[in-house]
DSSP file (Angstrom, degrees, kcal/mol; ACC not computed):
  #  RESIDUE AA STRUCTURE BP1 BP2  ACC     N-H-->O    O-->H-N    N-H-->O    O-->H-N    TCO  KAPPA ALPHA  PHI   PSI    X-CA   Y-CA   Z-CA
    1    1 A M              0   0    0      0, 0.0     2,-0.1     0, 0.0     5,-0.0   0.000 360.0 360.0 360.0 129.3    0.0    0.0    0.0
    2    2 A S    >>  -     0   0    0      1,-0.1     3,-0.8     3,-0.0     4,-0.5  -0.388 360.0-111.7 -77.7 161.3    1.4    3.4   -0.9
    3    3 A S  G >4 S+     0   0    0      1,-0.2     3,-0.7     2,-0.2    -1,-0.1   0.774 116.1  62.9 -65.3 -25.2    1.5    6.2    1.6
    4    4 A V  G 34 S+     0   0    0      1,-0.2    -1,-0.2     3,-0.0     5,-0.0   0.843  97.3  57.7 -67.4 -31.6   -1.1    8.1   -0.5
    5    5 A E  G <4 S+     0   0    0     -3,-0.8     2,-1.5     1,-0.2    -1,-0.2   0.689  86.4  84.6 -72.9 -16.2   -3.6    5.3    0.1
    6    6 A K  S << S-     0   0    0     -3,-0.7    -1,-0.2    -4,-0.5    -3,-0.0  -0.649  82.2-156.2 -87.5  85.0   -3.3    5.8    3.8
    7    7 A L        +     0   0    0     -2,-1.5    61,-0.1    61,-0.1     2,-0.1  -0.874  57.2  38.6-120.2 150.7   -5.8    8.6    4.2
    8    8 A P  S    S+     0   0    0      0, 0.0     2,-0.3     0, 0.0    60,-0.2   0.588  81.0 136.1 -77.3 156.6   -6.5   10.8    6.0
    9    9 A R  E     -A   67   0A   0     58,-1.4    58,-3.3    -2,-0.1     2,-0.3  -0.975  47.0-113.0-158.8 162.8   -3.0   12.0    6.8
   10   10 A R  E     +A   66   0A   0     -2,-0.3     2,-0.3    56,-0.2    56,-0.2  -0.766  28.6 178.0-104.1 147.0   -1.1   15.3    7.1
   11   11 A I  E     -A   65   0A   0     54,-2.3    54,-2.3    -2,-0.3     2,-0.5  -0.923  23.0-134.6-135.6 162.8    1.8   16.5    4.9
   12   12 A V  E     -A   64   0A   0     -2,-0.3    31,-1.9    52,-0.2     2,-0.4  -0.993  22.1-133.7-119.6 126.8    3.9   19.7    4.8
   13   13 A V  E     +B   42   0A   0     50,-2.7    49,-3.4    -2,-0.5    29,-0.2  -0.640  29.0 169.6 -78.9 128.0    4.5   21.2    1.3
   14   14 A T  E     +     0   0A   0     27,-2.9     2,-0.3    -2,-0.4    28,-0.2   0.637  68.1  13.1-107.8 -23.3    8.1   22.2    0.7
   15   15 A E  E     -B   41   0A   0     26,-1.5    26,-2.8    45,-0.1     2,-0.7  -0.981  61.2-136.6-155.3 138.7    7.9   23.0   -3.0
   16   16 A V  E     -B   40   0A   0     -2,-0.3    24,-0.3    24,-0.2     3,-0.2  -0.888  21.6-179.1 -94.8 117.3    5.2   23.6   -5.6
   17   17 A L  E     +     0   0A   0     22,-2.2     2,-0.3    -2,-0.7    23,-0.2   0.829  69.0   1.2 -85.8 -35.7    6.2   21.7   -8.8
   18   18 A E  E     -B   39   0A   0     21,-1.9    21,-2.8     4,-0.0    -1,-0.3  -0.952  65.3-152.1-157.1 132.3    3.3   22.6  -11.0
   19   19 A S        -     0   0    0     -2,-0.3    19,-0.2     2,-0.3    18,-0.1  -0.762  26.5-124.8-105.3 152.3    0.3   24.9  -10.4
   20   20 A R  S    S+     0   0    0     -2,-0.3     2,-0.4    16,-0.1    18,-0.1   0.694 103.6  57.7 -67.2 -16.1   -3.1   24.6  -12.1
   21   21 A Y  S    S-     0   0    0     15,-0.1    -2,-0.3     1,-0.0     5,-0.1  -0.913  94.6-117.3-110.1 142.0   -2.5   28.2  -13.1
   22   22 A G    >   -     0   0    0     -2,-0.4     3,-2.5     1,-0.2     4,-0.3  -0.226  57.0 -62.0 -67.5 167.5    0.5   29.2  -15.1
   23   23 A P  T 3  S-     0   0    0      0, 0.0    -1,-0.2     0, 0.0     0, 0.0  -0.304 125.4  -1.7 -54.1 123.2    3.0   31.7  -13.6
   24   24 A G  T 3  S+     0   0    0     -3,-0.1    -2,-0.1     1,-0.1     0, 0.0   0.571 107.5 104.7  73.9   9.3    1.2   34.9  -12.9
   25   25 A L    <   +     0   0    0     -3,-2.5    -3,-0.1     2,-0.1    -1,-0.1   0.383  36.3 124.8-105.5   4.0   -2.1   33.6  -14.4
   26   26 A R        -     0   0    0     -4,-0.3     7,-0.1    -5,-0.1    -5,-0.0  -0.489  67.8-116.1 -65.5 124.2   -4.1   33.0  -11.2
   27   27 A P        -     0   0    0      0, 0.0    -1,-0.1     0, 0.0    -2,-0.1  -0.325  12.2-146.1 -60.9 140.0   -7.4   34.9  -11.5
   28   28 A T  S    S+     0   0    0      4,-0.0     2,-0.4    -3,-0.0    -2,-0.1   0.786  82.3  76.6 -77.2 -27.2   -7.8   37.7   -8.9
   29   29 A S  S >  S-     0   0    0      1,-0.1     3,-1.2     2,-0.0     4,-0.5  -0.720  74.9-146.0 -85.6 129.0  -11.6   37.1   -8.8
   30   30 A W  G >  S+     0   0    0     -2,-0.4     3,-1.0     1,-0.3    -1,-0.1   0.817  99.1  64.5 -61.7 -29.3  -12.7   34.0   -6.9
   31   31 A D  G 3  S+     0   0    0      1,-0.2    -1,-0.3    24,-0.0    24,-0.0   0.766 102.3  48.6 -65.2 -24.9  -15.5   33.6   -9.4
   32   32 A D  G <  S+     0   0    0     -3,-1.2    -1,-0.2     2,-0.1    -2,-0.2   0.494  88.2 105.2 -94.2  -4.9  -13.0   33.0  -12.2
   33   33 A R    <   -     0   0    0     -3,-1.0     2,-0.3    -4,-0.5    21,-0.1  -0.437  54.2-159.7 -77.2 153.6  -10.9   30.4  -10.3
   34   34 A R        -     0   0    0     19,-0.1     2,-0.1    -2,-0.1    22,-0.1  -0.887  20.7-101.8-132.9 159.7  -11.3   26.8  -11.3
   35   35 A A        +     0   0    0     -2,-0.3     2,-0.3    20,-0.0    18,-0.2  -0.454  57.9 126.1 -74.4 154.2  -10.7   23.3   -9.9
   36   36 A G  E     - C   0  52A   0     16,-2.3    16,-3.3    -2,-0.1     2,-0.4  -0.982  54.8 -61.8 175.2-172.4   -7.6   21.5  -11.1
   37   37 A V  E     - C   0  51A   0     -2,-0.3     2,-0.4    14,-0.2    14,-0.2  -0.822  32.5-172.4-104.2 131.6   -4.4   19.6  -10.2
   38   38 A D  E     - C   0  50A   0     12,-2.6    12,-3.3    -2,-0.4     2,-0.5  -0.980  15.4-146.3-115.9 132.2   -1.4   21.1   -8.3
   39   39 A R  E     +BC  18  49A   0    -21,-2.8   -22,-2.2    -2,-0.4   -21,-1.9  -0.868  25.1 173.1-102.5 132.2    1.8   19.1   -8.0
   40   40 A V  E     -BC  16  48A   0      8,-2.4     8,-2.5    -2,-0.5     2,-0.4  -0.891  30.1-132.6-133.6 161.2    3.8   19.4   -4.8
   41   41 A R  E     -BC  15  47A   0    -26,-2.8   -27,-2.9    -2,-0.3   -26,-1.5  -0.947  28.8-143.2-110.7 138.6    6.8   18.0   -3.1
   42   42 A T  E >   -B   13   0A   0      4,-2.4     3,-2.2    -2,-0.4   -29,-0.2  -0.473  28.8-101.7 -97.4 169.4    6.4   17.2    0.6
   43   43 A R  T 3  S+     0   0    0    -31,-1.9   -30,-0.1     1,-0.3    -1,-0.1   0.788 125.0  55.1 -57.3 -28.8    8.8   17.4    3.5
   44   44 A K  T 3  S-     0   0    0    -32,-0.2    -1,-0.3     2,-0.1   -33,-0.0   0.369 123.2-105.9 -88.1   4.9    9.3   13.7    3.2
   45   45 A G  S <  S+     0   0    0     -3,-2.2     2,-0.1     1,-0.3    -2,-0.1   0.499  71.1 144.4  86.7   4.2   10.3   14.0   -0.5
   46   46 A E        -     0   0    0      1,-0.0    -4,-2.4    -5,-0.0     2,-0.6  -0.479  43.2-142.8 -73.2 146.1    7.0   12.6   -1.9
   47   47 A E  E     -C   41   0A   0     -6,-0.2     2,-0.3    -2,-0.1    -6,-0.2  -0.966  28.3-177.8-108.6 119.7    5.7   14.2   -5.1
   48   48 A L  E     -C   40   0A   0     -8,-2.5    -8,-2.4    -2,-0.6     2,-0.6  -0.902  29.0-138.2-122.8 145.6    1.9   14.3   -5.0
   49   49 A S  E     -C   39   0A   0     -2,-0.3    26,-2.6   -10,-0.2     2,-0.5  -0.917  27.5-162.1 -97.3 117.5   -0.8   15.4   -7.4
   50   50 A L  E     -Cd  38  75A   0    -12,-3.3   -12,-2.6    -2,-0.6     2,-0.8  -0.876  14.3-139.8-104.7 129.6   -3.4   17.4   -5.3
   51   51 A F  E     -Cd  37  76A   0     24,-1.7    26,-0.6    -2,-0.5     2,-0.5  -0.801  25.8-163.8 -86.9 113.5   -6.9   18.0   -6.6
   52   52 A S  E     -C   36   0A   0    -16,-3.3   -16,-2.3    -2,-0.8     6,-0.1  -0.847  12.6-131.4-103.9 131.0   -7.7   21.6   -5.6
   53   53 A Q    >   -     0   0    0     -2,-0.5     3,-1.8   -18,-0.2   -19,-0.1  -0.337  29.0-107.8 -71.8 159.7  -11.2   22.9   -5.6
   54   54 A G  T 3  S+     0   0    0      1,-0.3    -1,-0.1   -21,-0.1   -20,-0.1   0.796 119.7  55.0 -60.1 -29.4  -11.9   26.2   -7.3
   55   55 A G  T 3  S+     0   0    0      2,-0.1     2,-0.4   -22,-0.1    -1,-0.3   0.449  93.9  87.5 -84.4  -0.5  -12.4   27.9   -3.9
   56   56 A Q  S <  S-     0   0    0     -3,-1.8     2,-0.1   -22,-0.1   -22,-0.1  -0.812  76.3-128.7-100.2 138.8   -9.0   26.8   -2.7
   57   57 A S        -     0   0    0     -2,-0.4    -4,-0.1     1,-0.1     3,-0.1  -0.434  42.0 -89.9 -70.7 157.8   -5.8   28.7   -3.3
   58   58 A S        -     0   0    0      1,-0.1    -1,-0.1    -2,-0.1   -39,-0.1  -0.501  54.6 -98.1 -66.3 139.9   -2.9   26.8   -4.8
   59   59 A P        -     0   0    0      0, 0.0    -1,-0.1     0, 0.0   -20,-0.1  -0.183  41.7-156.8 -57.9 153.8   -0.8   25.2   -2.0
   60   60 A A    >   -     0   0    0     -3,-0.1     3,-2.1   -47,-0.0   -47,-0.3  -0.926  31.0 -79.1-131.4 155.5    2.4   27.1   -1.0
   61   61 A P  T 3  S+     0   0    0      0, 0.0   -47,-0.2     0, 0.0    24,-0.1  -0.271 117.2  28.4 -54.4 136.3    5.6   26.1    0.7
   62   62 A G  T 3  S+     0   0    0    -49,-3.4    21,-1.8     1,-0.3     2,-0.2   0.167  87.5 131.4  96.3 -16.8    5.2   25.7    4.5
   63   63 A W  E <   - E   0  82A   0     -3,-2.1   -50,-2.7    19,-0.2     2,-0.6  -0.481  49.6-145.4 -71.3 137.1    1.5   24.8    4.3
   64   64 A E  E     -AE  12  81A   0     17,-3.5    16,-3.0   -52,-0.2    17,-1.9  -0.923  22.7-167.5-101.1 123.8    0.4   21.8    6.3
   65   65 A L  E     -AE  11  79A   0    -54,-2.3   -54,-2.3    -2,-0.6     2,-0.7  -0.849  21.3-140.2-114.9 146.7   -2.4   20.0    4.4
   66   66 A L  E     -AE  10  78A   0     12,-2.9    12,-1.7    -2,-0.3     2,-0.5  -0.932  20.5-145.4-101.4 113.2   -4.7   17.2    5.5
   67   67 A L  E     +AE   9  77A   0    -58,-3.3   -58,-1.4    -2,-0.7    10,-0.3  -0.688  23.1 176.8 -78.8 126.1   -5.1   14.8    2.7
   68   68 A T  E     -     0   0A   0      8,-2.6     2,-0.3    -2,-0.5     9,-0.2   0.863  48.6 -15.7-106.1 -43.8   -8.7   13.6    2.8
   69   69 A K  E     - E   0  76A   0      7,-0.8     7,-3.2   -62,-0.0     2,-0.4  -0.993  63.0 -98.0-162.1 157.9   -9.5   11.2   -0.1
   70   70 A Q  E     - E   0  75A   0     -2,-0.3     5,-0.2     5,-0.2     2,-0.2  -0.636  38.3-172.1 -80.0 131.9   -8.3    9.9   -3.4
   71   71 A A  E >   - E   0  74A   0      3,-3.3     3,-0.6    -2,-0.4   -20,-0.0  -0.688  40.1 -97.9-113.6 172.4  -10.0   11.6   -6.5
   72   72 A D  T 3  S+     0   0    0     -2,-0.2     3,-0.1     1,-0.2    -1,-0.0   0.870 122.4  30.0 -58.8 -37.8   -9.7   10.6  -10.1
   73   73 A S  T 3  S-     0   0    0      1,-0.2     2,-0.3   -37,-0.0    -1,-0.2   0.346 131.4 -39.4-109.0   6.9   -7.1   13.2  -10.8
   74   74 A G  E <  S- E   0  71A   0     -3,-0.6    -3,-3.3   -23,-0.1     2,-0.5  -0.980  78.1 -50.4 162.5-169.9   -5.3   13.5   -7.5
   75   75 A V  E     -dE  50  70A   0    -26,-2.6   -24,-1.7    -2,-0.3    -5,-0.2  -0.831  48.3-130.9 -99.0 129.4   -5.7   13.6   -3.7
   76   76 A E  E     +dE  51  69A   0     -7,-3.2    -8,-2.6    -2,-0.5    -7,-0.8  -0.493  34.6 178.7 -76.2 151.2   -8.3   16.0   -2.2
   77   77 A W  E     - E   0  67A   0    -26,-0.6     2,-0.3   -10,-0.3   -10,-0.2  -0.934  24.9-150.5-148.2 164.7   -7.0   18.1    0.6
   78   78 A T  E     - E   0  66A   0    -12,-1.7   -12,-2.9    -2,-0.3     2,-0.3  -0.984  37.9 -99.4-137.3 149.5   -7.9   20.8    3.2
   79   79 A L  E     + E   0  65A   0     -2,-0.3   -14,-0.2   -14,-0.2     3,-0.1  -0.519  38.4 173.8 -70.2 127.6   -5.6   23.4    4.7
   80   80 A Y  E     -     0   0A   0    -16,-3.0     2,-0.3     1,-0.4   -15,-0.2   0.743  60.5 -28.4-104.2 -34.9   -4.5   22.3    8.2
   81   81 A G  E     - E   0  64A   0    -17,-1.9   -17,-3.5     2,-0.0     2,-0.5  -0.974  48.7-123.3-173.9 163.7   -2.0   25.1    9.0
   82   82 A I  E     + E   0  63A   0     -2,-0.3   -19,-0.2   -19,-0.2     2,-0.2  -0.983  39.9 154.4-123.5 122.0    0.5   27.6    7.7
   83   83 A G        -     0   0    0    -21,-1.8     2,-0.3    -2,-0.5    -2,-0.0  -0.655  39.4-102.1-130.4-173.1    4.0   27.4    8.9
   84   84 A S              0   0    0     -2,-0.2   -22,-0.1     1,-0.1    -2,-0.0  -0.870 360.0 360.0-115.1 153.2    7.5   28.4    7.8
   85   85 A L              0   0    0     -2,-0.3   -23,-0.1   -24,-0.1    -1,-0.1   0.440 360.0 360.0 -90.8 360.0   10.1   26.0    6.4
């Protein structure tokens, strides 16, 4: 069983590898934001595809996330805390 299958669990984001929005392209209006996949590296060195809802900001380094369930295109998550690396 992979560690992603052991849900729910917490991770800490150390690096954003790929955002659902291109560099500088995140809409400023929440109404224009969309769901999609953000790829991150965790403190433990895992590379994960996170399915982010349209109402969620893209994860950032230092964020602690609670991974909640596996979705078709990635792991669903909720913000657990914001720290510094």
